[in-house]
C-alpha positions as CSV (number, residue, x, y, z in Angstrom):
1,X,138.3,86.0,117.1
2,X,139.4,89.6,115.9
3,X,136.7,92.0,115.1
4,X,136.2,92.4,111.3
5,X,137.7,95.4,109.7
6,X,135.8,97.9,107.6
7,X,134.9,96.7,104.3
8,X,134.5,93.0,105.6
9,X,131.9,93.8,108.2
10,X,128.9,92.9,106.0
11,X,130.8,90.0,104.5
12,X,131.8,88.1,107.8
13,X,128.1,87.7,109.3
14,X,126.6,86.2,105.9
15,X,128.5,83.1,106.0
16,X,127.1,81.3,109.1
17,X,123.5,81.8,107.9
18,X,122.7,78.2,107.6
19,X,123.4,77.6,111.3
20,X,120.3,77.4,113.1
21,X,121.5,79.8,115.7
22,X,123.3,82.1,113.4
23,X,124.2,85.6,114.9
24,X,122.0,87.2,112.2
25,X,119.0,85.1,113.3
26,X,119.8,85.9,116.9
27,X,120.0,89.7,115.9
28,X,116.8,89.7,114.2
29,X,115.0,87.9,116.9
30,X,116.4,90.6,119.4
31,X,115.4,93.4,117.2
32,X,112.0,91.9,116.6
33,X,111.6,91.5,120.4
34,X,112.8,95.3,121.0
35,X,110.1,96.6,118.6
36,X,107.1,94.3,118.9
37,X,105.9,95.8,122.1
38,X,106.1,99.4,120.4
39,X,102.4,100.5,120.0
40,X,103.0,103.8,118.2
41,X,101.4,104.5,114.8
42,X,98.1,104.1,113.4
43,X,96.8,101.4,110.9
44,X,95.9,103.1,107.5
45,X,92.1,103.4,107.4
46,X,91.5,105.8,104.4
47,X,91.4,102.6,102.2
48,X,88.6,100.6,104.4
49,X,90.1,97.3,103.7
50,X,93.5,98.2,105.1
51,X,91.9,99.1,108.5
52,X,91.2,95.4,109.1
53,X,94.9,94.6,109.7
54,X,96.1,93.4,112.8
55,X,98.3,96.1,114.4
56,X,100.3,93.3,116.2
57,X,101.7,91.7,113.0
58,X,105.4,92.3,112.6
59,X,107.7,90.2,110.4
60,X,111.4,90.6,109.4
61,X,113.3,88.8,106.5
62,X,116.6,89.0,104.9
63,X,117.5,87.3,101.6
64,X,121.1,87.3,100.1
65,X,122.3,87.5,96.7
66,X,123.1,84.0,96.8
67,X,119.6,83.0,98.0
68,X,120.0,82.3,101.5
69,X,117.4,83.7,104.1
70,X,116.5,84.4,107.6
71,X,113.2,85.1,108.7
72,X,111.4,85.9,111.9
73,X,108.0,86.9,113.3
74,X,104.9,87.1,110.8
75,X,107.2,86.9,107.8
76,X,104.5,84.8,105.8
77,X,101.6,86.9,106.6
78,X,100.2,88.2,103.4
79,X,99.3,92.0,102.8
80,X,98.9,94.3,100.0
81,X,102.1,95.7,98.6
82,X,100.7,99.2,98.1
83,X,103.4,101.7,97.3
84,X,106.2,99.3,97.4
85,X,105.0,98.4,93.9
86,X,106.0,101.8,92.4
87,X,109.7,101.2,91.8
88,X,108.9,97.8,90.2
89,X,106.3,99.3,87.8
90,X,108.9,102.3,87.1
91,X,111.2,99.5,86.0
92,X,108.5,97.8,83.7
93,X,107.8,101.2,82.2
94,X,111.6,101.6,81.7
95,X,111.9,98.4,80.0
96,X,108.8,99.0,77.8
97,X,109.4,102.8,76.7
98,X,113.1,103.5,77.5
99,X,114.5,106.3,79.7
100,X,114.0,109.0,77.4
101,X,110.3,108.3,77.1
102,X,109.7,107.8,80.6
103,X,111.7,110.7,81.8
104,X,109.6,112.8,79.3
105,X,106.5,112.0,81.6
106,X,107.9,111.8,85.3
107,X,110.9,113.5,87.0
108,X,113.3,112.1,89.5
109,X,113.4,114.9,92.0
110,X,112.6,114.5,95.6
111,X,109.7,116.3,96.9
112,X,108.8,117.4,100.6
113,X,105.1,117.0,99.9
114,X,102.7,114.2,100.7
115,X,102.8,111.1,98.6
116,X,99.2,111.9,97.3
117,X,99.7,115.6,96.8
118,X,97.8,116.9,93.8
119,X,100.8,118.8,92.5
120,X,103.0,118.8,89.3
121,X,106.2,120.5,88.3
122,X,105.4,124.0,87.4
123,X,107.7,124.1,84.5
124,X,107.6,120.7,82.9
125,X,103.9,119.8,84.1
126,X,105.6,116.3,85.0
127,X,105.0,114.6,88.4
128,X,108.1,114.9,90.6
129,X,109.1,111.4,90.6
130,X,107.7,107.8,90.3
131,X,107.5,107.1,94.1
132,X,104.6,109.6,94.7
133,X,101.1,108.8,93.4
134,X,101.1,111.0,90.5
135,X,104.4,109.8,89.1
136,X,103.3,106.0,90.0
137,X,100.2,106.7,87.8
138,X,102.2,108.2,85.0
139,X,104.6,105.2,84.9
140,X,101.6,102.9,85.1
141,X,100.3,104.6,82.0
142,X,103.4,103.6,80.2
143,X,103.1,99.8,80.9
144,X,102.4,98.3,77.6
145,X,99.8,95.9,76.4
146,X,97.0,95.4,74.0
147,X,94.3,96.1,76.6
148,X,93.8,96.4,80.4
149,X,93.7,92.6,81.0
150,X,97.0,92.0,79.0
151,X,98.5,94.9,80.9
152,X,97.5,93.6,84.3
153,X,98.8,90.1,83.1
154,X,102.2,91.6,82.3
155,X,102.3,93.5,85.8
156,X,101.5,90.3,87.8
157,X,104.1,88.3,85.7
158,X,106.9,90.9,86.3
159,X,105.8,90.9,90.2
160,X,106.1,87.1,90.0
161,X,109.8,87.1,88.7
162,X,110.8,89.4,91.6
163,X,109.4,87.2,94.3
164,X,109.9,83.9,92.6
165,X,106.2,82.6,92.5
166,X,103.0,83.7,91.1
167,X,101.2,86.7,92.8
168,X,97.5,87.6,92.8
169,X,95.5,90.7,93.5
170,X,93.4,91.0,96.8
171,X,90.2,91.7,95.1
172,X,88.6,93.1,98.4
173,X,91.2,95.8,98.6
174,X,91.2,96.4,95.0
175,X,87.6,97.2,95.1
176,X,88.1,99.1,98.3
177,X,90.6,101.3,96.4
178,X,88.7,101.7,93.3
179,X,85.6,102.9,95.0
180,X,87.3,105.4,97.3
181,X,90.2,106.4,95.0
182,X,88.8,109.9,94.3
183,X,92.1,111.8,95.0
184,X,94.0,109.4,92.7
185,X,91.4,110.0,90.0
186,X,91.7,113.8,90.3
187,X,95.5,113.3,89.9
188,X,95.0,111.3,86.8
189,X,92.7,113.6,85.1
190,X,94.9,116.7,86.1
191,X,97.8,114.9,84.4
192,X,95.6,114.0,81.3
193,X,94.8,117.8,81.0
194,X,98.5,118.6,80.8
195,X,99.2,115.5,78.4
196,X,101.3,113.4,80.9
197,X,99.1,110.4,80.6
198,X,97.1,109.0,77.6
199,X,93.4,109.2,77.2
200,X,93.1,105.5,78.6
201,X,93.1,107.3,82.0
202,X,90.5,105.1,83.4
203,X,92.2,101.8,82.5
204,X,95.5,103.2,83.7
205,X,93.9,104.1,87.2
206,X,92.5,100.6,87.3
207,X,96.0,99.2,86.7
208,X,97.2,101.4,89.2
209,X,94.7,100.1,92.0
210,X,95.3,96.6,91.1
211,X,99.2,96.9,91.3
212,X,98.8,98.3,94.9
213,X,96.5,95.3,95.7
214,X,98.9,92.5,95.1
215,X,99.5,90.2,97.9
216,X,102.9,89.8,99.4
217,X,104.9,88.8,102.6
218,X,107.8,90.3,104.4
219,X,109.8,87.4,102.8
220,X,108.6,88.3,99.3
221,X,109.7,92.0,99.9
222,X,113.2,90.7,101.0
223,X,113.3,88.6,97.8
224,X,112.5,91.8,95.8
225,X,115.3,93.5,97.5
226,X,117.8,90.7,96.9
227,X,116.8,90.6,93.3
228,X,117.7,94.3,92.9
229,X,120.7,93.7,95.0
230,X,121.6,91.0,92.6
231,X,121.7,93.2,89.4
232,X,117.9,92.3,88.7
233,X,118.3,88.5,88.7
234,X,116.1,86.5,91.3
235,X,118.8,84.8,93.4
236,X,116.7,81.7,94.0
237,X,115.1,81.1,90.6
238,X,117.7,82.5,88.6
239,X,115.0,84.4,86.5
240,X,115.8,87.9,85.5
241,X,113.1,90.4,86.6
242,X,114.7,93.5,85.5
243,X,117.4,94.4,82.8
244,X,120.7,95.2,84.6
245,X,120.8,98.6,82.9
246,X,117.8,99.8,84.7
247,X,118.6,98.6,88.2
248,X,120.5,101.6,89.0
249,X,117.6,103.8,88.1
250,X,115.2,102.1,90.5
251,X,117.9,102.2,93.4
252,X,118.5,105.8,92.7
253,X,114.8,107.0,93.2
254,X,114.2,104.6,95.9
255,X,117.3,106.3,97.7
256,X,116.2,109.7,97.3
257,X,112.3,109.4,97.2
258,X,111.3,106.0,98.5
259,X,110.2,106.8,102.1
260,X,107.5,109.4,101.3
261,X,108.4,112.8,102.7
262,X,110.7,111.4,105.4
263,X,113.1,110.3,102.7
264,X,115.9,112.5,103.9
265,X,115.5,111.4,107.5
266,X,115.8,107.8,106.2
267,X,118.9,108.3,104.1
268,X,120.5,110.0,107.1
269,X,119.8,107.3,109.7
270,X,119.6,104.1,107.4
271,X,121.4,105.0,104.2
272,X,119.8,102.5,102.0
273,X,117.6,102.3,98.9
274,X,114.1,101.6,100.2
275,X,110.5,101.9,99.5
276,X,107.5,101.8,101.8
277,X,103.8,101.1,101.5
278,X,100.9,102.1,103.5
279,X,99.9,98.4,103.9
280,X,102.9,98.4,106.4
281,X,105.6,97.2,104.2
282,X,109.2,98.3,103.6
283,X,111.8,96.8,101.3
284,X,115.6,97.9,101.6
285,X,118.4,97.0,99.4
286,X,122.0,96.6,100.3
287,X,123.5,96.7,96.8
288,X,125.6,93.6,95.8
289,X,124.7,91.8,99.2
290,X,121.1,91.3,100.2
291,X,117.4,92.5,100.6
292,X,115.5,93.3,103.6
293,X,111.7,92.9,103.8
294,X,109.7,94.2,106.8
295,X,106.1,94.2,107.6
296,X,104.0,96.0,110.5
297,X,100.9,97.7,109.7
298,X,100.9,100.7,112.4
299,X,102.2,103.8,110.4
300,X,103.8,107.0,111.5
301,X,102.4,110.5,110.2
302,X,104.4,110.0,107.1
303,X,102.8,106.8,106.0
304,X,105.9,104.4,107.0
305,X,105.6,101.4,109.4
306,X,106.8,102.4,112.9
307,X,108.4,99.1,113.6
308,X,109.7,98.6,110.3
309,X,111.6,101.9,110.3
310,X,112.8,101.5,113.9
311,X,114.0,97.9,112.9
312,X,115.9,99.1,109.9
313,X,117.5,101.8,111.9
314,X,118.9,99.2,114.3
315,X,119.9,96.9,111.6
316,X,121.9,99.7,110.0
317,X,123.5,100.5,113.2
318,X,124.3,97.1,114.3
319,X,125.9,96.0,110.9
320,X,127.0,99.2,109.3
321,X,124.7,99.0,106.5
322,X,124.7,102.8,105.7
323,X,126.1,103.2,102.2
324,X,128.3,105.8,103.4
325,X,129.5,104.1,106.7
326,X,133.3,104.2,106.8
327,X,135.6,102.5,109.5
328,X,132.7,100.3,110.8
329,X,134.3,97.6,113.1
330,X,131.0,95.8,114.2
331,X,129.8,92.3,113.1
332,X,129.7,91.5,109.4
333,X,126.3,90.4,108.1
334,X,127.3,89.1,104.9
335,X,130.3,86.8,106.4
336,X,127.9,85.4,109.0
337,X,125.9,84.2,106.2
338,X,128.6,83.1,103.9
339,X,131.8,81.9,105.4
340,X,133.6,81.5,102.1
341,X,133.2,85.2,101.4
342,X,134.4,86.0,105.0
343,X,137.7,84.1,104.1
344,X,137.8,85.8,100.7
345,X,137.4,82.6,98.7
346,X,134.1,83.3,97.2
């Protein structure tokens, strides 16, 4: 069989996904085996409950826009979503308030500063983007609801639409974050001083701590990615998680700002919209094709999963996933999962 040409490379691997020994499953198993022995990185400990994670956990998942999935490793191990929640809350704020109101409170510019930096734009006094803690607290403040319980309920329901099942807050992590989140409280009160958030700052910080403490799996993150890849519609349940007009907003800030202050290196090597969290999770999106979910707790100096980043770099290299890849002639991840697409009939 001839090697797929550029433009069909992703579409040819996606058709044979249902086969027990599909090339994608074999590739994921190989990549898992390649990075599982890597012992670099350190499990996050500044939130005490996160330090309890097993550094050997490592799961990989892929879900396509037509609902097929491949999972390897610890793909059903639960962990807290942490900063992977930020683009989803940004989306909820956009739906609740509209672009103009959201952009009045938070920018969309990348920053080379740490994700928990206590810094605002000197001209506008806005947080730089929704992917850093300041911006995420500002967008959490824009989530509508009559009171804190109502806002939390709406937040959990929104997450549930992305992953396709009800989700819950890990109360141990939530209380750990709440009792040690002094830096985030400082960020919140600084923004209150400049009028970037409302005077319900304590409730908003509580909502922020709870959104970061939602339990998910690597498969769940792949579902989140597939939902965004599918224009905001969950490909398994068919339920809309985000209005289509706002999908581009999320993918744009994930692309430029999603991987903390190594976002530039990520875009250079992987070239996909993505978001990481200090719980060890990463979600990546191949628009119109699929979502990728990864989980491994040991983090690099920027706060990104060491194994997760390495696995994504390898996936992008093998399957030409980079958005600016041209002339790629390797195996096609999409066609391997969906043979009808590979034949041009779907």
